[in-house]
C-alpha positions as CSV (number, residue, x, y, z in Angstrom):
1,X,0.0,0.1,0.1
2,X,2.8,2.5,1.1
3,X,4.8,1.4,-2.1
4,X,1.8,2.5,-4.2
5,X,1.3,5.3,-2.9
6,X,5.1,6.2,-2.9
7,X,4.7,5.7,-6.6
8,X,1.8,7.7,-7.1
9,X,3.5,10.4,-5.4
10,X,6.9,9.9,-7.4
11,X,4.4,10.0,-10.5
12,X,2.8,13.2,-9.4
13,X,6.1,15.0,-8.6
14,X,7.9,14.0,-11.8
15,X,4.7,15.3,-14.1
16,X,5.2,18.6,-11.8
17,X,8.6,18.8,-12.3
18,X,8.3,18.1,-16.1
19,X,5.7,20.5,-16.4
20,X,7.5,23.0,-14.5
21,X,10.8,22.5,-16.8
22,X,8.5,22.9,-19.7
23,X,7.3,26.3,-18.6
24,X,10.6,27.4,-17.9
25,X,11.9,26.4,-21.3
26,X,8.9,28.2,-23.1
27,X,10.0,31.2,-21.5
28,X,13.4,31.3,-21.9
29,X,13.1,30.6,-25.7
30,X,10.5,33.4,-25.8
31,X,13.2,35.4,-24.3
32,X,15.7,34.1,-26.2
33,X,13.2,34.7,-29.7
34,X,12.3,38.5,-28.6
35,X,15.7,39.1,-28.1
36,X,17.0,38.1,-31.4
37,X,14.3,39.3,-33.1
38,X,15.4,42.8,-31.7
39,X,18.8,41.8,-32.9
40,X,17.5,41.5,-36.5
41,X,15.8,44.8,-36.3
42,X,18.2,46.7,-35.2
43,X,20.9,44.8,-38.2
44,X,18.1,45.8,-40.7
45,X,18.0,49.6,-40.2
46,X,21.6,49.9,-39.9
47,X,24.0,52.1,-42.5
48,X,26.3,50.6,-44.6
49,X,29.4,52.4,-45.8
50,X,30.5,51.5,-48.8
51,X,34.6,51.0,-49.4
52,X,35.4,54.5,-51.0
53,X,37.5,52.5,-53.4
54,X,34.4,51.1,-55.1
55,X,32.4,54.5,-55.7
56,X,34.0,56.2,-58.5
57,X,32.4,59.1,-60.3
58,X,34.5,61.1,-62.4
59,X,34.4,63.8,-65.0
60,X,35.4,62.4,-68.6
61,X,35.8,63.7,-72.4
62,X,34.3,60.9,-73.6
63,X,30.5,59.5,-73.3
64,X,31.9,55.7,-73.2
65,X,35.0,55.7,-71.5
66,X,36.8,57.7,-68.8
67,X,38.9,59.9,-70.8
68,X,40.6,63.3,-69.5
69,X,41.4,65.2,-72.4
70,X,41.1,68.8,-72.6
71,X,37.9,70.6,-73.1
72,X,37.4,73.0,-75.7
73,X,35.0,75.5,-75.6
74,X,32.5,76.6,-78.2
75,X,30.2,79.3,-78.3
76,X,29.0,82.7,-79.9
77,X,31.9,85.6,-80.8
78,X,33.4,84.9,-77.4
79,X,36.5,83.0,-77.0
80,X,37.4,80.3,-74.1
81,X,40.2,78.2,-72.7
82,X,40.7,75.0,-72.5
83,X,38.8,73.4,-69.3
84,X,40.9,70.8,-67.5
85,X,39.7,67.9,-65.7
86,X,40.7,66.7,-62.3
87,X,39.7,63.1,-61.2
88,X,42.3,62.7,-58.1
89,X,39.5,62.7,-55.8
90,X,37.2,60.2,-56.7
91,X,34.3,61.6,-54.2
92,X,34.5,65.2,-55.5
93,X,35.9,65.2,-59.1
94,X,36.7,69.0,-60.5
95,X,36.7,70.6,-63.8
96,X,38.7,73.7,-64.0
97,X,40.4,76.5,-66.1
98,X,37.0,77.6,-67.7
99,X,37.8,81.3,-69.0
100,X,36.0,83.2,-71.3
101,X,37.3,86.7,-73.2
102,X,34.5,88.8,-74.2
103,X,34.6,92.4,-76.5
104,X,30.9,93.2,-75.9
105,X,27.2,91.9,-75.2
106,X,25.6,88.8,-76.4
107,X,29.1,86.7,-76.6
108,X,29.5,83.5,-75.1
109,X,31.6,80.4,-74.2
110,X,30.2,76.9,-73.5
111,X,31.6,73.4,-72.4
112,X,30.3,69.9,-73.0
113,X,31.5,67.1,-71.0
114,X,30.5,63.8,-69.1
115,X,30.3,62.4,-65.7
116,X,30.6,58.7,-65.6
117,X,29.9,56.4,-62.8
118,X,32.6,53.7,-62.9
119,X,32.1,52.0,-59.5
120,X,29.9,49.6,-57.8
121,X,27.1,51.6,-56.5
122,X,24.4,53.8,-57.9
123,X,25.5,57.6,-57.2
124,X,23.2,60.4,-56.4
125,X,23.9,64.1,-57.5
126,X,23.6,66.0,-53.9
127,X,25.4,69.1,-54.4
128,X,26.7,72.0,-57.2
129,X,29.5,74.4,-55.4
130,X,30.6,77.0,-57.3
131,X,33.7,78.8,-57.5
132,X,33.8,82.8,-57.0
133,X,33.4,84.8,-60.2
134,X,36.2,87.2,-61.5
135,X,36.3,89.9,-64.1
136,X,39.7,91.0,-65.3
137,X,40.1,94.0,-67.7
138,X,42.7,93.2,-70.8
139,X,45.7,95.8,-71.2
140,X,44.0,99.2,-72.3
141,X,40.4,98.4,-70.9
142,X,38.9,100.3,-67.6
143,X,38.6,97.7,-64.8
144,X,35.8,100.0,-63.5
145,X,33.8,99.6,-66.5
146,X,34.7,95.9,-66.4
147,X,33.4,95.6,-62.9
148,X,30.2,96.9,-64.0
149,X,29.9,94.8,-67.0
150,X,30.8,92.0,-65.0
151,X,27.4,91.8,-63.1
152,X,25.8,91.0,-66.3
153,X,28.0,87.8,-67.0
154,X,26.2,84.4,-66.2
155,X,27.5,81.1,-65.6
156,X,24.4,78.6,-66.2
157,X,25.2,74.6,-66.0
158,X,22.9,71.5,-67.0
159,X,23.6,67.8,-65.5
160,X,21.6,65.4,-67.7
161,X,18.4,66.6,-68.6
162,X,17.0,67.2,-64.9
163,X,19.2,69.6,-63.0
164,X,19.8,73.0,-64.8
165,X,21.1,75.9,-62.3
166,X,22.4,79.2,-62.6
167,X,25.7,80.1,-60.6
168,X,25.3,83.3,-58.3
169,X,28.7,82.7,-56.5
170,X,27.1,80.2,-54.0
171,X,26.0,76.3,-53.5
172,X,23.2,74.4,-54.6
173,X,22.4,71.6,-52.5
174,X,19.6,69.1,-51.5
175,X,19.8,68.0,-54.7
176,X,17.6,64.8,-54.7
177,X,16.0,62.3,-57.3
178,X,19.1,62.4,-59.8
179,X,20.5,59.0,-60.0
180,X,24.0,57.9,-62.2
181,X,23.6,53.9,-62.8
182,X,26.8,52.2,-62.6
183,X,28.8,52.1,-65.9
184,X,26.9,54.8,-67.4
185,X,27.2,58.4,-68.3
186,X,25.3,61.9,-68.3
187,X,26.1,64.9,-70.4
188,X,27.1,68.1,-68.8
189,X,26.7,71.3,-70.7
190,X,28.5,74.5,-69.0
191,X,27.3,77.9,-70.4
192,X,29.4,81.5,-70.0
193,X,27.5,84.5,-71.1
194,X,28.0,88.4,-71.2
195,X,24.2,89.5,-71.3
196,X,22.9,92.6,-72.7
197,X,20.5,95.1,-70.6
198,X,18.4,97.1,-72.9
199,X,17.4,99.4,-70.3
200,X,21.0,100.3,-69.1
201,X,23.5,98.7,-71.0
202,X,27.1,98.5,-69.2
203,X,29.8,98.5,-71.7
204,X,33.5,97.9,-71.8
205,X,36.0,99.8,-73.3
206,X,38.1,96.6,-74.3
207,X,38.3,93.1,-74.1
208,X,38.1,91.4,-70.5
209,X,38.3,87.9,-69.0
210,X,35.7,86.3,-67.2
211,X,36.5,83.3,-64.7
212,X,34.7,81.3,-62.5
213,X,36.5,79.3,-59.7
214,X,36.4,75.6,-59.6
215,X,33.0,73.8,-60.3
216,X,32.5,70.5,-57.7
217,X,29.7,68.1,-58.1
218,X,29.4,66.0,-54.9
219,X,27.8,62.4,-55.4
220,X,26.7,59.7,-52.5
221,X,25.2,56.3,-52.5
222,X,22.0,57.4,-51.0
223,X,19.2,59.7,-52.3
224,X,18.9,60.8,-48.3
């Protein structure tokens, strides 16, 4: 009799122990799963920084490959110096040396070249920076008159078909929705002009140069 009671008590205690073990196991599994889920959520929102060596957005004189030949200007009556491509910093490619010589209004000089994505990521145009405009009188020309005329000279830049902006000696930032896919290029058109003002046209008494500082295009791997 005592033996039966002992076995019943043992079986009851064993069942209780098993149930307790199962409860503890379930609680432990729930805690573990909760922590794992949280880690997944954190990882899924982490920012990935690409290897800079794999992010190459460069200026080019060719649409199909990266070439750094001098950019010969065109234009109307004005003359310009060759522009020089500077790709030493792949994150901030530059085009330098743009200078136009004007003798009167309604003259211009323009440049056409390309930006190519040679990296492994889609690149997004984020910022265009303009250097300071400088107008310099040629020998025999009044610098005072040139300073007045300088206000009527402008620079316009078009990147692809979406970004068209005028340089006002400042920076255009917060550009969005302008991707450049890898292994692709888009045309950049840059125009320097001396615009006529019919109401009060300032006129220089000779030739003068118009020069803009470096123009820098900044690209990013994200559009945010």
